[in-house]
N, C-alpha and C positions, 0 to 999 in steps of 0.2 A: 536756491534756498531750500535746504533739506535738513531733516533731523534723523539721527541714528542712535539707537540704544542697544545695549546688551543686557540680558537677564539670565542669571545662572539658576540652574536647578541641581539636584544632587549629583548626577553623573553626566552633565552636559550643559550646554548653554544655547540660548536663542539670540540671534541678532536681527533687529528689525529696523525699518527706515520708512520715512515719508519721502516720496518723490515730489518735491515742490518745483513747478516749472512755470516759466513766464510766457510761453507761447503755446499755441495748439500742438498737441503731441500724440503720436501713435506709439504704443509700446506693446511688447508681447514677450512671452516666455520662450527661451531658446535652450535647447540641449546641444552641447558640443562634445563630440566623441574624442577618444584618444587618437593621437596621430593625425589631428586635424590642423590644416594650415589656416590659423585664425588671423594672421596678419603678416606683413613684411616688416622686418626691422629697418632702421634708417640707413643701413648699409646696402639695402636691396636684397637681403636674404630672407627666405621664407622661414617663419617660426611655426613649429608644430607643438601640439599639446601632448604632454605626458599623461595627463589625467582627465577624466571625464568631468564635465561641468554642467550645472543647471543655473540659469540666471535670467535676468530681464534686460532686454536691449530696446533700442528705439528703431522703429521702422524695419523690424526684422533684419537688422544688421548686426554683425558679430560682436563689436565691442560691448561687453557687458557693463552694466551700471551697478549691479549688485549680483551676488550669486554664492554658490557653494560647490565645492568639488567632491569627488568620491571619497576623499579622506577626511572630510568634515571641516576643511578650512573655509571660513565664511568671510565675506567682506562687502563693503559698500564704497561708492565714490560719492563725494559731495563737492559742490562748487566752492572754490577757495580763491577769491580774487586777491590780486597783489600786483606788485610792479617788478618786472624783470625776474620772474620766478625761475625760469629755465634758461639753460645755456642756448646759444645760437649756433653751435657747431657740434659735430659728433666727436667722440673720443674713440679711436680705433681699438684701444685695448679694453673696451667695455662693451656691454650689451646696450646698444643704442636703440631707443624706442620712444614713441610718442606717449604723452600722458594719456591719450585716448585709448591706447592699447595696453598700458601697463597693468591695469587691474586684471584684464583677461590673462595676461602673461603670468601674473602671480598665481591665479587659480590653476592655470595650466601646468605649473612647474613645481609648486611647493605643497608638501603634505601638512605643514604646520607653520605657525608663526615663527618658531625658532629657525626653521629653514629660510623663511622669507627674510628675516632680519640678518642672518648670516650672509646672505647673498646681496644685501642692499648695496654694499660698496661697489659691486660689479655692475650696477644699473646706472645708465646715464640717459636722462631725458633731454631732448633737444627740440627746438622749434623749426630746425632745418635738417634736411637729410644730408647724405654724404656729398651730393652735388650742389648743396647750398640752396636747394629749393624749399620753400615754406611748406610745412606739413600742418595738419590739424592737430593742435596741441592745447587743449583747454586747460584753464587753471583749475586743477583738482587737488584734493587731498583724500586720504583713504583711511578706513578703519577695518581692522582684521581681528578675528578671533578663531579659536580652534577647539578641539575636543578637550584640551587641557584647561580651557577657560581663560587662557592668557589673552589679553586684549591690548592692541597697540594702535596708535595713530601714526600714519606715515605722511610727512609733509615736505614740500620743497622749501629749502632754506639755503640761501647763498648759492643757488644753482645746483644744489645737491639734494638728494632725498635723505631725510633724517627721520628717526622714529622716536616716539614717546610712549612709555608705558601708560596705560589708561585704566587706572583703578576706578575712574569715575563712570566708565561704561557709557559715555555719551560723546557724540560729535555733531556739530552743526556746520557752520561756515566760518568765514573770516570774522574776527581776527584769528591769529594763530592759536594753537592749542595751549601753549604756556600762558598767553594773555587771557584766554577763557578761564583757565584755572585760577589765575590771580583775581579776576573779577568775581568768581564764585566764592573764593575765600574771603573776599572783602564784604560780601553780603551775608554769608552764612558761616557760623562756627561749626565746622564739620565734625567736631567732637561732641557737639551738643545739638544734634539735629532735632531731637525731641522738643527742644525749647524754642525752636523757630516757629513763628506764627505764620504758617504757610497760607492760611485763608486770607490774611491781610497783607503780607509782605512779599509774596512771590511776585516777580515782575509780570506785567500783563501784556507786554508787547509781543510781536512776532519777529522781531529782529533776531539775528543769530545768538547774541549774548543772552537775551531773555529766554529764548528757547533752550539754550544750553543749561541754564540754571533750573528752569522748570522741569526739563526732562531728567536732569540729574536727581532733583529732589523727589520727583514722582517715582523714579526707578528705585532709589535707595529706600524710600519709605513705604513702598508697596508691600502688600502681603507676599511672603516668599512662596514661590511655586514648589509643589511637591513632585512635579513631573513635567515632561516637555509640553504636554497639552495645556497645562495651566500656564506655563511660561509663555506659550504662544498667545493664549487668551489675554494674559496680563499685558503683554507687549502691545497688542492691538488696542487695549484700553488706554495705555499711556500715550501711544502715538496718536490716537484719536484726540487726546486732550491738547496736543500741540499741532494738530493739523490746521491748515490754512483754508478757510472757506472760499469758494469761488466768488470773486467780486470784492472781497474784503481788502485786498492789497492791489491797487491799481498800478499798472506798469505803463507809464506814458511813452517810454522808449519804443515799445512794440505795439502800442494801442491795444493792449490786452490786459489780463489780470494774472497775477502770480498766485497759484493755489495748489493744493495737494492733488496730484493726479492719481496716485495709487499708494497703498500701504502694503508692504511685504514683510515677511519674517521668515528666517531660515533656522533650522534646527541642526546643531552640529552632530549629535549622536546618531540621528536617523537620516542625515543627509537629505533633508526635506525642504522644499520650497513651498511657501504659502503666500498668496497674494489676493488683494481685493481692490477693486476700483472704488473711488470715492463716490461714484454714482450707483453702485451696486453693493448691497450689504453681504452678498455671498462671498465666502472665502474659498478660493480654489487651492488645491495642493498638487504637487508633483514630486515624486522621488525617483531615484535611479532604477528602482525595481519596476516602475511603470513604463520604462522605455523598452519597447519590444525589439527594435533594431538598434543596438548600441553602437554600431559602426557608422551610423548615418546622422548627419546634422538634422535636427528637427525643430519645428516651430509650433508653438501652441498659443492660442488666442483666447482671452477671457471675455465674457459677456459684460459689457459696460452698461447695459440697460438695467433699470431698477427691477429687481426680481423679488417676489415674495412667495411663500409656500402656505397653502391652506392648512389650518389646524385640523387634525383628524381625531 
């Protein structure tokens, strides 16, 4: 359960997300260089990156869950539960890859959303490799944006990846994007947002549909940022409003709680990563200019302990 938003400013955009997770989780920032073997495809061939990437992964492993590349292509992955979403066999005439690695593949190979969409028919996601062995293939969908501010959602549908233009600048989880938009239109007259009684009528739940509607309304009605710093600040404000507190949602399946582990936001113009833990109010940042050895994979770890600074 995660929430993603995009916020535009004059010459760029920011994409941010809440990472809501149901079990104990370790995460860290990862820099992946050009010409880096970030995974094997499902035919047993190594895949190498064309472009540098900065993002966040779990347990210091390469599959990124969100990130930005050196050309300003930004994206996030979110859980997207469904039935029989992916094929169970490879297609030799396509690029066969697991859903676990597709997001990293996108940042590694495309400069823009246009390039990503043009190549989408060549991508095939399967739950089995060429020898019919099961592979890790989570139920995911994806949101991408770039320096042009174009934003799309990429989802599995009938065992293929399809895309939707996303003028709503929001993505949560299931149901599918088209269904989310229908539910949004049923509740709110999008041509008369000013007339909507948000203090009374916005849904109060933390389910994906409620979060989609709240995140959309908060993003559209928020004061417009004048620059990337304001866009980052506003994104953290909005994502904080739909963050899930620890203990609020009980997860009986895992004997744990589902809550927001971190909030991050990426800037397209400056190719910038920012991230904060939900237990530490400090926002950390990293850009490609901060990387001293650009040819080496590097890992960075943020402090999750509560930190304050004395007034001076």
